[in-house]
C-alpha angles and dihedrals in degrees: 000000000000117000119232095198139353098229093098098046121109123226112209141150115285119250128197093256087062092062100089090058091044091049089052093050092049094045090057091053092046093050100039110020146054102230092093122047091207111110100195121049113244117242121258088252090055092048089051090050091050092050091048089052091054092047092048089058091052092245123143124260112180138183133202109222139176125181092348092306118122107227098178145328141221134190142174118232135183109287096208130350099237117103097243089064093056094112095050125081136185117225129218126191129179130175132197105268092241093055100054114127095020100104100260093119088052088062099039100049097050089048089052091049090050092048090052091048089052086057088053092242114159112205136029122199124199117201102193117196112227123016086230090068092103094162093060093042091051092046091053092046091052088052094054102267120140129205111257101169152327124235102208124221095346095143136044119204137148091009099306143087116252134204127215115226114210118207129172138198130187114234123212110319091357110188096339093097137020115273121254119270108267 
């Protein structure tokens, strides 16, 4: 069911019953795209475990939905495991392949940013697979991210070398004040 526009989609927290649709969206990207550097789609059980890990850390995991159909999802995960990184998250966003370019990401990513700011997080990092992923790069730029670097040819998938594009956005007060005690 293609989407004609994103204005009537709902952004809401992800629940476990959403996971089969999310696993399907992600599997398509793993098998056919360059956004993920995984080469085999994770099982539904693994996707459920990953979501539970995000939720256990109190981090947001959102879906875009219309009429009970999951159109895409976005979440913030731990950027790095060491304590000094505790106020920085890495975002992930994936859309159903038949909804790309229809504005859904433009609703999901700002909602994710706002949810992270509500948690008083301070930095968000985007690690975009493939420097040719102009749609994702533009989406992140529109949402206030800036390019901070490109890791060249760090992945090999579908017969070609892939870059990782690193983008960053301050959240809330960013680095203008110390973070809260956690």
